[in-house]
C-alpha positions as CSV (number, residue, x, y, z in Angstrom):
1,X,52.3,15.1,7.9
2,X,51.7,11.4,8.4
3,X,49.0,9.4,6.7
4,X,46.9,9.1,9.9
5,X,46.9,12.9,10.4
6,X,45.8,13.4,6.8
7,X,43.0,11.0,7.3
8,X,41.9,12.7,10.5
9,X,41.9,16.1,8.8
10,X,40.0,14.7,5.8
11,X,37.5,13.1,8.1
12,X,36.9,16.4,10.0
13,X,36.7,18.3,6.8
14,X,34.1,15.9,5.5
15,X,32.0,16.2,8.7
16,X,32.1,20.0,8.6
17,X,31.2,20.0,4.9
18,X,28.3,17.7,5.6
19,X,27.1,19.9,8.4
20,X,27.4,23.0,6.2
21,X,25.3,21.4,3.5
22,X,22.6,20.4,6.0
23,X,22.5,23.9,7.5
24,X,22.3,25.4,4.0
25,X,19.4,23.2,3.1
26,X,17.6,23.9,6.4
27,X,18.1,27.7,6.6
28,X,18.5,28.8,3.0
29,X,16.9,26.4,0.6
30,X,14.0,25.3,2.7
31,X,12.7,28.8,3.6
32,X,13.1,29.8,-0.1
33,X,10.2,27.6,-1.0
34,X,7.9,29.4,1.4
35,X,7.5,32.0,-1.3
36,X,5.2,29.7,-3.2
37,X,1.5,29.8,-2.3
38,X,1.1,26.0,-2.6
39,X,3.9,25.3,-0.1
40,X,2.5,27.9,2.3
41,X,-1.0,26.3,2.0
42,X,0.5,22.8,2.7
43,X,2.6,23.9,5.7
44,X,-0.4,25.8,7.2
45,X,-2.6,22.7,6.8
46,X,0.0,20.4,8.4
47,X,0.5,22.8,11.3
48,X,-3.3,23.4,11.8
49,X,-4.1,19.7,11.8
50,X,-1.1,18.7,14.0
51,X,0.2,16.2,11.4
52,X,3.6,14.6,12.1
53,X,4.9,15.0,8.5
54,X,8.3,13.5,9.4
55,X,6.6,10.4,10.9
56,X,5.3,9.4,7.5
57,X,8.7,8.2,6.4
58,X,9.3,5.9,9.4
59,X,8.7,2.3,8.7
60,X,6.9,1.6,11.9
61,X,4.0,4.0,11.3
62,X,0.7,2.4,10.4
63,X,0.2,4.4,7.2
64,X,3.6,3.4,5.8
65,X,3.2,-0.2,6.8
66,X,-0.2,-0.5,5.1
67,X,1.1,1.2,2.0
68,X,4.0,-1.2,1.8
69,X,1.8,-4.3,2.3
70,X,-0.6,-3.0,-0.4
71,X,2.2,-2.4,-2.9
72,X,3.7,-5.9,-2.2
73,X,0.3,-7.5,-2.6
74,X,-0.3,-5.7,-5.8
75,X,2.9,-6.9,-7.3
76,X,2.4,-10.5,-6.0
77,X,-1.2,-10.9,-7.1
78,X,-1.3,-9.1,-10.4
79,X,-4.3,-10.0,-12.5
80,X,-3.1,-12.3,-15.3
81,X,-6.2,-13.5,-17.0
82,X,-7.8,-17.0,-17.1
83,X,-4.8,-18.8,-18.7
84,X,-2.3,-18.0,-16.0
85,X,-2.7,-19.0,-12.3
86,X,0.3,-17.2,-10.9
87,X,2.5,-14.2,-11.6
88,X,5.6,-16.1,-10.6
89,X,7.2,-18.6,-13.0
90,X,9.2,-21.7,-12.2
91,X,12.2,-19.9,-10.8
92,X,10.2,-17.5,-8.7
93,X,10.8,-14.3,-10.6
94,X,8.0,-12.0,-11.9
95,X,7.2,-12.8,-15.5
96,X,6.8,-9.2,-16.6
97,X,10.3,-8.4,-15.4
98,X,11.9,-10.8,-17.9
């Protein structure tokens, strides 16, 4: 077998393994958690209120964008007391990270 054939077989094997892992997570591990009352309550609430739970992770949703801006502003404008005017020092790094 040539090196190219080995790479092709390895690539297909990796793809099939990845698909098998995803299917196992979707059809075995995911449904397993439905045994728990808290998970059933959460999924029922999401379905009843027509919430796009997957959309929360997209960067273009308003909720995620506002959360990111809030987190960045919190780190940029941390309260430092009367003796310090800025969180950033001369080289532009955050002082508490040093």
